[in-house]
Chimera marker file (.cmm) of the C-alpha trace (Angstrom):
<marker_set name="trace">
<marker id="1" x="88.745" y="38.121" z="-176.805" r="1" g="1" b="0" radius="0.5"/>
<marker id="2" x="88.531" y="41.684" z="-175.704" r="1" g="1" b="0" radius="0.5"/>
<marker id="3" x="88.173" y="42.731" z="-172.140" r="1" g="1" b="0" radius="0.5"/>
<marker id="4" x="85.244" y="44.910" z="-171.343" r="1" g="1" b="0" radius="0.5"/>
<marker id="5" x="85.916" y="47.953" z="-169.231" r="1" g="1" b="0" radius="0.5"/>
<marker id="6" x="84.699" y="47.594" z="-165.707" r="1" g="1" b="0" radius="0.5"/>
<marker id="7" x="82.875" y="50.496" z="-164.203" r="1" g="1" b="0" radius="0.5"/>
<marker id="8" x="82.418" y="50.976" z="-160.524" r="1" g="1" b="0" radius="0.5"/>
<marker id="9" x="79.060" y="52.297" z="-159.627" r="1" g="1" b="0" radius="0.5"/>
<marker id="10" x="78.907" y="54.718" z="-156.722" r="1" g="1" b="0" radius="0.5"/>
<marker id="11" x="76.394" y="54.188" z="-154.026" r="1" g="1" b="0" radius="0.5"/>
<marker id="12" x="73.342" y="56.321" z="-154.358" r="1" g="1" b="0" radius="0.5"/>
<marker id="13" x="73.823" y="59.696" z="-152.568" r="1" g="1" b="0" radius="0.5"/>
<marker id="14" x="70.164" y="60.646" z="-152.516" r="1" g="1" b="0" radius="0.5"/>
<marker id="15" x="68.990" y="61.726" z="-149.043" r="1" g="1" b="0" radius="0.5"/>
<marker id="16" x="72.417" y="62.408" z="-147.579" r="1" g="1" b="0" radius="0.5"/>
<marker id="17" x="71.788" y="66.164" z="-147.417" r="1" g="1" b="0" radius="0.5"/>
<marker id="18" x="68.655" y="65.546" z="-145.364" r="1" g="1" b="0" radius="0.5"/>
<marker id="19" x="70.572" y="63.414" z="-142.897" r="1" g="1" b="0" radius="0.5"/>
<marker id="20" x="73.311" y="66.033" z="-142.597" r="1" g="1" b="0" radius="0.5"/>
<marker id="21" x="70.701" y="68.733" z="-141.954" r="1" g="1" b="0" radius="0.5"/>
<marker id="22" x="68.993" y="66.590" z="-139.329" r="1" g="1" b="0" radius="0.5"/>
<marker id="23" x="72.286" y="66.142" z="-137.517" r="1" g="1" b="0" radius="0.5"/>
<marker id="24" x="73.420" y="69.774" z="-137.718" r="1" g="1" b="0" radius="0.5"/>
<marker id="25" x="70.078" y="71.522" z="-137.046" r="1" g="1" b="0" radius="0.5"/>
<marker id="26" x="69.946" y="70.844" z="-133.273" r="1" g="1" b="0" radius="0.5"/>
<marker id="27" x="73.549" y="71.958" z="-132.863" r="1" g="1" b="0" radius="0.5"/>
<marker id="28" x="72.874" y="75.197" z="-134.713" r="1" g="1" b="0" radius="0.5"/>
<marker id="29" x="69.707" y="75.830" z="-132.688" r="1" g="1" b="0" radius="0.5"/>
<marker id="30" x="71.620" y="75.392" z="-129.428" r="1" g="1" b="0" radius="0.5"/>
<marker id="31" x="74.287" y="77.836" z="-130.624" r="1" g="1" b="0" radius="0.5"/>
<marker id="32" x="71.644" y="80.395" z="-131.575" r="1" g="1" b="0" radius="0.5"/>
<marker id="33" x="69.963" y="79.972" z="-128.174" r="1" g="1" b="0" radius="0.5"/>
<marker id="34" x="73.267" y="80.480" z="-126.368" r="1" g="1" b="0" radius="0.5"/>
<marker id="35" x="73.943" y="83.607" z="-128.420" r="1" g="1" b="0" radius="0.5"/>
<marker id="36" x="70.514" y="84.990" z="-127.518" r="1" g="1" b="0" radius="0.5"/>
<marker id="37" x="71.026" y="84.231" z="-123.817" r="1" g="1" b="0" radius="0.5"/>
<marker id="38" x="74.486" y="85.813" z="-123.869" r="1" g="1" b="0" radius="0.5"/>
<marker id="39" x="73.125" y="88.907" z="-125.575" r="1" g="1" b="0" radius="0.5"/>
<marker id="40" x="70.306" y="89.215" z="-123.082" r="1" g="1" b="0" radius="0.5"/>
<marker id="41" x="72.730" y="88.941" z="-120.155" r="1" g="1" b="0" radius="0.5"/>
<marker id="42" x="75.023" y="91.551" z="-121.723" r="1" g="1" b="0" radius="0.5"/>
<marker id="43" x="72.167" y="94.008" z="-122.289" r="1" g="1" b="0" radius="0.5"/>
<marker id="44" x="70.877" y="93.413" z="-118.749" r="1" g="1" b="0" radius="0.5"/>
<marker id="45" x="74.359" y="94.084" z="-117.361" r="1" g="1" b="0" radius="0.5"/>
<marker id="46" x="74.492" y="97.423" z="-119.145" r="1" g="1" b="0" radius="0.5"/>
<marker id="47" x="71.046" y="98.388" z="-117.876" r="1" g="1" b="0" radius="0.5"/>
<marker id="48" x="71.995" y="97.494" z="-114.309" r="1" g="1" b="0" radius="0.5"/>
<marker id="49" x="75.233" y="99.507" z="-114.553" r="1" g="1" b="0" radius="0.5"/>
<marker id="50" x="73.190" y="102.477" z="-115.715" r="1" g="1" b="0" radius="0.5"/>
<marker id="51" x="70.697" y="101.983" z="-112.888" r="1" g="1" b="0" radius="0.5"/>
<marker id="52" x="73.525" y="101.851" z="-110.328" r="1" g="1" b="0" radius="0.5"/>
<marker id="53" x="74.928" y="105.106" z="-111.727" r="1" g="1" b="0" radius="0.5"/>
<marker id="54" x="71.545" y="106.822" z="-111.538" r="1" g="1" b="0" radius="0.5"/>
<marker id="55" x="70.868" y="105.484" z="-108.033" r="1" g="1" b="0" radius="0.5"/>
<marker id="56" x="74.209" y="106.731" z="-106.700" r="1" g="1" b="0" radius="0.5"/>
<marker id="57" x="73.699" y="110.125" z="-108.312" r="1" g="1" b="0" radius="0.5"/>
<marker id="58" x="70.181" y="110.447" z="-106.872" r="1" g="1" b="0" radius="0.5"/>
<marker id="59" x="71.480" y="109.495" z="-103.427" r="1" g="1" b="0" radius="0.5"/>
<marker id="60" x="74.325" y="112.009" z="-103.633" r="1" g="1" b="0" radius="0.5"/>
<marker id="61" x="72.009" y="114.978" z="-104.188" r="1" g="1" b="0" radius="0.5"/>
<marker id="62" x="69.602" y="114.023" z="-101.395" r="1" g="1" b="0" radius="0.5"/>
<marker id="63" x="69.640" y="116.019" z="-98.146" r="1" g="1" b="0" radius="0.5"/>
<marker id="64" x="69.220" y="113.151" z="-95.666" r="1" g="1" b="0" radius="0.5"/>
<marker id="65" x="70.252" y="109.505" z="-95.434" r="1" g="1" b="0" radius="0.5"/>
<marker id="66" x="66.635" y="108.302" z="-95.513" r="1" g="1" b="0" radius="0.5"/>
<marker id="67" x="65.828" y="110.417" z="-98.525" r="1" g="1" b="0" radius="0.5"/>
<marker id="68" x="69.026" y="109.173" z="-100.210" r="1" g="1" b="0" radius="0.5"/>
<marker id="69" x="67.943" y="105.543" z="-99.841" r="1" g="1" b="0" radius="0.5"/>
<marker id="70" x="64.426" y="106.251" z="-101.124" r="1" g="1" b="0" radius="0.5"/>
<marker id="71" x="65.664" y="108.359" z="-104.049" r="1" g="1" b="0" radius="0.5"/>
<marker id="72" x="68.239" y="105.727" z="-105.003" r="1" g="1" b="0" radius="0.5"/>
<marker id="73" x="65.634" y="102.964" z="-105.139" r="1" g="1" b="0" radius="0.5"/>
<marker id="74" x="63.248" y="105.156" z="-107.151" r="1" g="1" b="0" radius="0.5"/>
<marker id="75" x="65.977" y="106.142" z="-109.610" r="1" g="1" b="0" radius="0.5"/>
<marker id="76" x="67.126" y="102.538" z="-110.071" r="1" g="1" b="0" radius="0.5"/>
<marker id="77" x="63.575" y="101.306" z="-110.651" r="1" g="1" b="0" radius="0.5"/>
<marker id="78" x="62.842" y="104.093" z="-113.124" r="1" g="1" b="0" radius="0.5"/>
<marker id="79" x="66.037" y="103.440" z="-115.095" r="1" g="1" b="0" radius="0.5"/>
<marker id="80" x="65.376" y="99.711" z="-115.290" r="1" g="1" b="0" radius="0.5"/>
<marker id="81" x="61.805" y="100.369" z="-116.442" r="1" g="1" b="0" radius="0.5"/>
<marker id="82" x="63.052" y="102.758" z="-119.140" r="1" g="1" b="0" radius="0.5"/>
<marker id="83" x="65.546" y="100.118" z="-120.309" r="1" g="1" b="0" radius="0.5"/>
<marker id="84" x="62.769" y="97.518" z="-120.450" r="1" g="1" b="0" radius="0.5"/>
<marker id="85" x="64.442" y="95.228" z="-117.910" r="1" g="1" b="0" radius="0.5"/>
<marker id="86" x="62.152" y="93.551" z="-115.400" r="1" g="1" b="0" radius="0.5"/>
<marker id="87" x="63.994" y="92.021" z="-112.461" r="1" g="1" b="0" radius="0.5"/>
<marker id="88" x="62.268" y="89.155" z="-110.712" r="1" g="1" b="0" radius="0.5"/>
<marker id="89" x="64.089" y="90.368" z="-107.587" r="1" g="1" b="0" radius="0.5"/>
<marker id="90" x="65.617" y="93.854" z="-107.250" r="1" g="1" b="0" radius="0.5"/>
<marker id="91" x="67.823" y="94.860" z="-104.325" r="1" g="1" b="0" radius="0.5"/>
<marker id="92" x="69.238" y="98.375" z="-103.954" r="1" g="1" b="0" radius="0.5"/>
<marker id="93" x="71.731" y="98.890" z="-101.116" r="1" g="1" b="0" radius="0.5"/>
<marker id="94" x="72.962" y="102.433" z="-100.494" r="1" g="1" b="0" radius="0.5"/>
<marker id="95" x="76.034" y="103.130" z="-98.356" r="1" g="1" b="0" radius="0.5"/>
<marker id="96" x="75.223" y="106.491" z="-96.782" r="1" g="1" b="0" radius="0.5"/>
<marker id="97" x="78.136" y="106.581" z="-94.346" r="1" g="1" b="0" radius="0.5"/>
<marker id="98" x="79.416" y="109.656" z="-96.212" r="1" g="1" b="0" radius="0.5"/>
<marker id="99" x="76.597" y="111.704" z="-94.669" r="1" g="1" b="0" radius="0.5"/>
<marker id="100" x="78.305" y="111.330" z="-91.265" r="1" g="1" b="0" radius="0.5"/>
<marker id="101" x="81.532" y="112.990" z="-92.491" r="1" g="1" b="0" radius="0.5"/>
<marker id="102" x="81.753" y="116.663" z="-91.460" r="1" g="1" b="0" radius="0.5"/>
<marker id="103" x="81.078" y="119.378" z="-94.010" r="1" g="1" b="0" radius="0.5"/>
<marker id="104" x="84.253" y="120.547" z="-95.720" r="1" g="1" b="0" radius="0.5"/>
<marker id="105" x="85.726" y="117.039" z="-96.001" r="1" g="1" b="0" radius="0.5"/>
<marker id="106" x="85.316" y="114.854" z="-99.076" r="1" g="1" b="0" radius="0.5"/>
<marker id="107" x="82.585" y="112.225" z="-98.816" r="1" g="1" b="0" radius="0.5"/>
<marker id="108" x="80.747" y="109.829" z="-101.117" r="1" g="1" b="0" radius="0.5"/>
<marker id="109" x="77.770" y="107.502" z="-101.291" r="1" g="1" b="0" radius="0.5"/>
<marker id="110" x="77.723" y="104.129" z="-103.033" r="1" g="1" b="0" radius="0.5"/>
<marker id="111" x="74.772" y="102.335" z="-104.591" r="1" g="1" b="0" radius="0.5"/>
<marker id="112" x="74.907" y="98.578" z="-105.132" r="1" g="1" b="0" radius="0.5"/>
<marker id="113" x="72.219" y="96.917" z="-107.225" r="1" g="1" b="0" radius="0.5"/>
<marker id="114" x="71.468" y="93.223" z="-107.457" r="1" g="1" b="0" radius="0.5"/>
<marker id="115" x="68.985" y="92.098" z="-110.088" r="1" g="1" b="0" radius="0.5"/>
<marker id="116" x="67.791" y="88.573" z="-110.807" r="1" g="1" b="0" radius="0.5"/>
<marker id="117" x="67.124" y="88.417" z="-114.559" r="1" g="1" b="0" radius="0.5"/>
<marker id="118" x="64.659" y="85.768" z="-115.720" r="1" g="1" b="0" radius="0.5"/>
<marker id="119" x="65.897" y="83.607" z="-118.618" r="1" g="1" b="0" radius="0.5"/>
<marker id="120" x="63.208" y="80.941" z="-118.472" r="1" g="1" b="0" radius="0.5"/>
<marker id="121" x="61.591" y="82.109" z="-121.701" r="1" g="1" b="0" radius="0.5"/>
<marker id="122" x="64.699" y="81.027" z="-123.625" r="1" g="1" b="0" radius="0.5"/>
<marker id="123" x="64.094" y="77.328" z="-124.095" r="1" g="1" b="0" radius="0.5"/>
<marker id="124" x="67.513" y="75.732" z="-124.489" r="1" g="1" b="0" radius="0.5"/>
<marker id="125" x="68.759" y="72.874" z="-122.366" r="1" g="1" b="0" radius="0.5"/>
<marker id="126" x="71.538" y="73.860" z="-119.996" r="1" g="1" b="0" radius="0.5"/>
<marker id="127" x="70.570" y="77.530" z="-119.651" r="1" g="1" b="0" radius="0.5"/>
<marker id="128" x="69.544" y="78.347" z="-116.085" r="1" g="1" b="0" radius="0.5"/>
<marker id="129" x="66.170" y="79.850" z="-115.318" r="1" g="1" b="0" radius="0.5"/>
<marker id="130" x="67.689" y="83.072" z="-114.000" r="1" g="1" b="0" radius="0.5"/>
<marker id="131" x="70.948" y="84.994" z="-113.724" r="1" g="1" b="0" radius="0.5"/>
<marker id="132" x="71.948" y="87.311" z="-110.879" r="1" g="1" b="0" radius="0.5"/>
<marker id="133" x="73.738" y="90.470" z="-111.997" r="1" g="1" b="0" radius="0.5"/>
<marker id="134" x="75.396" y="92.998" z="-109.669" r="1" g="1" b="0" radius="0.5"/>
<marker id="135" x="76.620" y="96.550" z="-110.183" r="1" g="1" b="0" radius="0.5"/>
<marker id="136" x="78.040" y="99.215" z="-107.868" r="1" g="1" b="0" radius="0.5"/>
<marker id="137" x="78.659" y="102.899" z="-108.451" r="1" g="1" b="0" radius="0.5"/>
<marker id="138" x="80.068" y="105.619" z="-106.182" r="1" g="1" b="0" radius="0.5"/>
<marker id="139" x="79.046" y="109.265" z="-106.372" r="1" g="1" b="0" radius="0.5"/>
<marker id="140" x="80.713" y="112.148" z="-104.528" r="1" g="1" b="0" radius="0.5"/>
<marker id="141" x="78.788" y="114.320" z="-102.089" r="1" g="1" b="0" radius="0.5"/>
<marker id="142" x="79.093" y="118.075" z="-102.373" r="1" g="1" b="0" radius="0.5"/>
<marker id="143" x="81.888" y="119.016" z="-99.963" r="1" g="1" b="0" radius="0.5"/>
<marker id="144" x="80.324" y="122.238" z="-98.688" r="1" g="1" b="0" radius="0.5"/>
<marker id="145" x="76.648" y="121.276" z="-98.573" r="1" g="1" b="0" radius="0.5"/>
<marker id="146" x="75.056" y="120.552" z="-95.201" r="1" g="1" b="0" radius="0.5"/>
<marker id="147" x="74.458" y="116.879" z="-94.412" r="1" g="1" b="0" radius="0.5"/>
<marker id="148" x="71.956" y="115.511" z="-91.934" r="1" g="1" b="0" radius="0.5"/>
<link id1="1" id2="2" r="1" g="1" b="0" radius="0.2"/>
<link id1="2" id2="3" r="1" g="1" b="0" radius="0.2"/>
<link id1="3" id2="4" r="1" g="1" b="0" radius="0.2"/>
<link id1="4" id2="5" r="1" g="1" b="0" radius="0.2"/>
<link id1="5" id2="6" r="1" g="1" b="0" radius="0.2"/>
<link id1="6" id2="7" r="1" g="1" b="0" radius="0.2"/>
<link id1="7" id2="8" r="1" g="1" b="0" radius="0.2"/>
<link id1="8" id2="9" r="1" g="1" b="0" radius="0.2"/>
<link id1="9" id2="10" r="1" g="1" b="0" radius="0.2"/>
<link id1="10" id2="11" r="1" g="1" b="0" radius="0.2"/>
<link id1="11" id2="12" r="1" g="1" b="0" radius="0.2"/>
<link id1="12" id2="13" r="1" g="1" b="0" radius="0.2"/>
<link id1="13" id2="14" r="1" g="1" b="0" radius="0.2"/>
<link id1="14" id2="15" r="1" g="1" b="0" radius="0.2"/>
<link id1="15" id2="16" r="1" g="1" b="0" radius="0.2"/>
<link id1="16" id2="17" r="1" g="1" b="0" radius="0.2"/>
<link id1="17" id2="18" r="1" g="1" b="0" radius="0.2"/>
<link id1="18" id2="19" r="1" g="1" b="0" radius="0.2"/>
<link id1="19" id2="20" r="1" g="1" b="0" radius="0.2"/>
<link id1="20" id2="21" r="1" g="1" b="0" radius="0.2"/>
<link id1="21" id2="22" r="1" g="1" b="0" radius="0.2"/>
<link id1="22" id2="23" r="1" g="1" b="0" radius="0.2"/>
<link id1="23" id2="24" r="1" g="1" b="0" radius="0.2"/>
<link id1="24" id2="25" r="1" g="1" b="0" radius="0.2"/>
<link id1="25" id2="26" r="1" g="1" b="0" radius="0.2"/>
<link id1="26" id2="27" r="1" g="1" b="0" radius="0.2"/>
<link id1="27" id2="28" r="1" g="1" b="0" radius="0.2"/>
<link id1="28" id2="29" r="1" g="1" b="0" radius="0.2"/>
<link id1="29" id2="30" r="1" g="1" b="0" radius="0.2"/>
<link id1="30" id2="31" r="1" g="1" b="0" radius="0.2"/>
<link id1="31" id2="32" r="1" g="1" b="0" radius="0.2"/>
<link id1="32" id2="33" r="1" g="1" b="0" radius="0.2"/>
<link id1="33" id2="34" r="1" g="1" b="0" radius="0.2"/>
<link id1="34" id2="35" r="1" g="1" b="0" radius="0.2"/>
<link id1="35" id2="36" r="1" g="1" b="0" radius="0.2"/>
<link id1="36" id2="37" r="1" g="1" b="0" radius="0.2"/>
<link id1="37" id2="38" r="1" g="1" b="0" radius="0.2"/>
<link id1="38" id2="39" r="1" g="1" b="0" radius="0.2"/>
<link id1="39" id2="40" r="1" g="1" b="0" radius="0.2"/>
<link id1="40" id2="41" r="1" g="1" b="0" radius="0.2"/>
<link id1="41" id2="42" r="1" g="1" b="0" radius="0.2"/>
<link id1="42" id2="43" r="1" g="1" b="0" radius="0.2"/>
<link id1="43" id2="44" r="1" g="1" b="0" radius="0.2"/>
<link id1="44" id2="45" r="1" g="1" b="0" radius="0.2"/>
<link id1="45" id2="46" r="1" g="1" b="0" radius="0.2"/>
<link id1="46" id2="47" r="1" g="1" b="0" radius="0.2"/>
<link id1="47" id2="48" r="1" g="1" b="0" radius="0.2"/>
<link id1="48" id2="49" r="1" g="1" b="0" radius="0.2"/>
<link id1="49" id2="50" r="1" g="1" b="0" radius="0.2"/>
<link id1="50" id2="51" r="1" g="1" b="0" radius="0.2"/>
<link id1="51" id2="52" r="1" g="1" b="0" radius="0.2"/>
<link id1="52" id2="53" r="1" g="1" b="0" radius="0.2"/>
<link id1="53" id2="54" r="1" g="1" b="0" radius="0.2"/>
<link id1="54" id2="55" r="1" g="1" b="0" radius="0.2"/>
<link id1="55" id2="56" r="1" g="1" b="0" radius="0.2"/>
<link id1="56" id2="57" r="1" g="1" b="0" radius="0.2"/>
<link id1="57" id2="58" r="1" g="1" b="0" radius="0.2"/>
<link id1="58" id2="59" r="1" g="1" b="0" radius="0.2"/>
<link id1="59" id2="60" r="1" g="1" b="0" radius="0.2"/>
<link id1="60" id2="61" r="1" g="1" b="0" radius="0.2"/>
<link id1="61" id2="62" r="1" g="1" b="0" radius="0.2"/>
<link id1="62" id2="63" r="1" g="1" b="0" radius="0.2"/>
<link id1="63" id2="64" r="1" g="1" b="0" radius="0.2"/>
<link id1="64" id2="65" r="1" g="1" b="0" radius="0.2"/>
<link id1="65" id2="66" r="1" g="1" b="0" radius="0.2"/>
<link id1="66" id2="67" r="1" g="1" b="0" radius="0.2"/>
<link id1="67" id2="68" r="1" g="1" b="0" radius="0.2"/>
<link id1="68" id2="69" r="1" g="1" b="0" radius="0.2"/>
<link id1="69" id2="70" r="1" g="1" b="0" radius="0.2"/>
<link id1="70" id2="71" r="1" g="1" b="0" radius="0.2"/>
<link id1="71" id2="72" r="1" g="1" b="0" radius="0.2"/>
<link id1="72" id2="73" r="1" g="1" b="0" radius="0.2"/>
<link id1="73" id2="74" r="1" g="1" b="0" radius="0.2"/>
<link id1="74" id2="75" r="1" g="1" b="0" radius="0.2"/>
<link id1="75" id2="76" r="1" g="1" b="0" radius="0.2"/>
<link id1="76" id2="77" r="1" g="1" b="0" radius="0.2"/>
<link id1="77" id2="78" r="1" g="1" b="0" radius="0.2"/>
<link id1="78" id2="79" r="1" g="1" b="0" radius="0.2"/>
<link id1="79" id2="80" r="1" g="1" b="0" radius="0.2"/>
<link id1="80" id2="81" r="1" g="1" b="0" radius="0.2"/>
<link id1="81" id2="82" r="1" g="1" b="0" radius="0.2"/>
<link id1="82" id2="83" r="1" g="1" b="0" radius="0.2"/>
<link id1="83" id2="84" r="1" g="1" b="0" radius="0.2"/>
<link id1="84" id2="85" r="1" g="1" b="0" radius="0.2"/>
<link id1="85" id2="86" r="1" g="1" b="0" radius="0.2"/>
<link id1="86" id2="87" r="1" g="1" b="0" radius="0.2"/>
<link id1="87" id2="88" r="1" g="1" b="0" radius="0.2"/>
<link id1="88" id2="89" r="1" g="1" b="0" radius="0.2"/>
<link id1="89" id2="90" r="1" g="1" b="0" radius="0.2"/>
<link id1="90" id2="91" r="1" g="1" b="0" radius="0.2"/>
<link id1="91" id2="92" r="1" g="1" b="0" radius="0.2"/>
<link id1="92" id2="93" r="1" g="1" b="0" radius="0.2"/>
<link id1="93" id2="94" r="1" g="1" b="0" radius="0.2"/>
<link id1="94" id2="95" r="1" g="1" b="0" radius="0.2"/>
<link id1="95" id2="96" r="1" g="1" b="0" radius="0.2"/>
<link id1="96" id2="97" r="1" g="1" b="0" radius="0.2"/>
<link id1="97" id2="98" r="1" g="1" b="0" radius="0.2"/>
<link id1="98" id2="99" r="1" g="1" b="0" radius="0.2"/>
<link id1="99" id2="100" r="1" g="1" b="0" radius="0.2"/>
<link id1="100" id2="101" r="1" g="1" b="0" radius="0.2"/>
<link id1="101" id2="102" r="1" g="1" b="0" radius="0.2"/>
<link id1="102" id2="103" r="1" g="1" b="0" radius="0.2"/>
<link id1="103" id2="104" r="1" g="1" b="0" radius="0.2"/>
<link id1="104" id2="105" r="1" g="1" b="0" radius="0.2"/>
<link id1="105" id2="106" r="1" g="1" b="0" radius="0.2"/>
<link id1="106" id2="107" r="1" g="1" b="0" radius="0.2"/>
<link id1="107" id2="108" r="1" g="1" b="0" radius="0.2"/>
<link id1="108" id2="109" r="1" g="1" b="0" radius="0.2"/>
<link id1="109" id2="110" r="1" g="1" b="0" radius="0.2"/>
<link id1="110" id2="111" r="1" g="1" b="0" radius="0.2"/>
<link id1="111" id2="112" r="1" g="1" b="0" radius="0.2"/>
<link id1="112" id2="113" r="1" g="1" b="0" radius="0.2"/>
<link id1="113" id2="114" r="1" g="1" b="0" radius="0.2"/>
<link id1="114" id2="115" r="1" g="1" b="0" radius="0.2"/>
<link id1="115" id2="116" r="1" g="1" b="0" radius="0.2"/>
<link id1="116" id2="117" r="1" g="1" b="0" radius="0.2"/>
<link id1="117" id2="118" r="1" g="1" b="0" radius="0.2"/>
<link id1="118" id2="119" r="1" g="1" b="0" radius="0.2"/>
<link id1="119" id2="120" r="1" g="1" b="0" radius="0.2"/>
<link id1="120" id2="121" r="1" g="1" b="0" radius="0.2"/>
<link id1="121" id2="122" r="1" g="1" b="0" radius="0.2"/>
<link id1="122" id2="123" r="1" g="1" b="0" radius="0.2"/>
<link id1="123" id2="124" r="1" g="1" b="0" radius="0.2"/>
<link id1="124" id2="125" r="1" g="1" b="0" radius="0.2"/>
<link id1="125" id2="126" r="1" g="1" b="0" radius="0.2"/>
<link id1="126" id2="127" r="1" g="1" b="0" radius="0.2"/>
<link id1="127" id2="128" r="1" g="1" b="0" radius="0.2"/>
<link id1="128" id2="129" r="1" g="1" b="0" radius="0.2"/>
<link id1="129" id2="130" r="1" g="1" b="0" radius="0.2"/>
<link id1="130" id2="131" r="1" g="1" b="0" radius="0.2"/>
<link id1="131" id2="132" r="1" g="1" b="0" radius="0.2"/>
<link id1="132" id2="133" r="1" g="1" b="0" radius="0.2"/>
<link id1="133" id2="134" r="1" g="1" b="0" radius="0.2"/>
<link id1="134" id2="135" r="1" g="1" b="0" radius="0.2"/>
<link id1="135" id2="136" r="1" g="1" b="0" radius="0.2"/>
<link id1="136" id2="137" r="1" g="1" b="0" radius="0.2"/>
<link id1="137" id2="138" r="1" g="1" b="0" radius="0.2"/>
<link id1="138" id2="139" r="1" g="1" b="0" radius="0.2"/>
<link id1="139" id2="140" r="1" g="1" b="0" radius="0.2"/>
<link id1="140" id2="141" r="1" g="1" b="0" radius="0.2"/>
<link id1="141" id2="142" r="1" g="1" b="0" radius="0.2"/>
<link id1="142" id2="143" r="1" g="1" b="0" radius="0.2"/>
<link id1="143" id2="144" r="1" g="1" b="0" radius="0.2"/>
<link id1="144" id2="145" r="1" g="1" b="0" radius="0.2"/>
<link id1="145" id2="146" r="1" g="1" b="0" radius="0.2"/>
<link id1="146" id2="147" r="1" g="1" b="0" radius="0.2"/>
<link id1="147" id2="148" r="1" g="1" b="0" radius="0.2"/>
</marker_set>
């Protein structure tokens, strides 16, 4: 009597790739959404830094404190519009205490910008609806120009 070779049949693997894809797809979509949100926040941060720079520069070449505040807000708004960033809430605070320093002494103005960036159009669980981003820049006043 001869023994017949026994063969072990493997379980059928059909459909396992579909199950793996169904498990991994949501994880990959969440990672892509987080990357998009992170990129948007990074780009918004750069735009707000640029707006703070432009606001401080506009304030530093103004002749009066009132004009400095108005010019800073206008410059910040224009820069953010050019960058394509729309803040749901924009705050521009200008420190014009440098205008009180006598002519001939070094002085500066500072512009601080706070922008609330809307992220609600990125639909991923766990991402907040908005992110507040701040930036500050200081610009030197001309030492020998009259200040009022």
